[in-house]
N, C-alpha and C positions, 0 to 999 in steps of 0.2 A: 406441172401441166404437159400433162403428153394427153397423146389418141392414145384407147385404147380399142383394137374392133378385137369380136367377142362371136367365132361364129359354132352354130352350131347345128348337128346337125339330130337325127334320127326313124325308126322304123317307122313312126307313131306321133300322128302328130300331134296328136291331143294333150301327149304325155307331152312334145313337141314347146306346143302353145306354151302350156305350164310352165314347165321350167324359164320360158321366153319371160317370161308377167314376174312371177317374185324377180327374174333383176330388171327387168324394169322397174319393178316397186324401189326392190333395194337401194339401185342409181337416183331413185328422187328422192331419197330420205334422207339421205348425203348430199343434195341437191347441184352432182354433175348434172353439166348439158349431154342425153343423147340423140339421136338418130336410131331410126329404127322400131319394132325392131325391122328386116324388109325378107322379106318372103325368095326365094334362089327360086329357077328352078329346080324340077323333083328332076331326082337320077332316077333311069329300071332302068335298071338290068334280069334276064331273065335267061334261062335256064333251060335248055331239052330237055330226058329223059327216058335211053328205051323205057319201055314198061315187064319186057323177060329177055337176056339177054342175049340171045338165040333163037327161039324165033320165030316171033315176032319181030320180021324187025321193023315194020314198017309201026305201028303199038309203041302212041312215047306222049309223054307224059307234058309238058310246059310250067314253067313254074317264076315267079316273077319276083324281083322284090325289093321294091322303090324308098329310096332315103332322098326325104326331106329336111329341109335343112332354109338357115335363118340368118338370118348377118343385125349385129350391132355394137354399132358404135358410140366411144362415151366419148365423147369433149372433151367436156374439162373432167379431169377426178382426178383426185385430190387422194390422200392416205384414208380418211376415212374410208371413199368409194372400195381401193383396190381387198377393206379392212372386211369390207360392207362383205367381196364377191368372195372373198376365199367362205368366207364363216360358209358363205347358204346349199347346203341341205340335197342338189338338186337329183333328180331319179336316173341311177346308174344306166342306164340306156338311152343317156345323152348321152352324149360325141360335144365335149366343149376344143373349143383352140384356140386361144387368148395364146393374142398377135399383139408387139407392142408396136404402133405407129411411128418414135420420139415426136422430138416438141416443131408445132409448132411456128 
């Protein structure tokens, strides 16, 4: 029995929510307890770019990228839980970070 923390990040919140729902369903099927999904604050990265490099210095465009994040904690994991998580086919644009928190 160890605690596993999954941190998921994506640019599109709809794809992220679908991936989290499939993870929650797979974990509940194995009988493990979980906390979450917990939505984290959205990170916003802004970029300012010159429209033309020489003549119109004052003419600029601004772009923004939003990074949505969710955290899922699996409290009592079993070997079946880990197997079901490994077999999941998640969307390629979702970044998943798995961290083992050790024994409780």
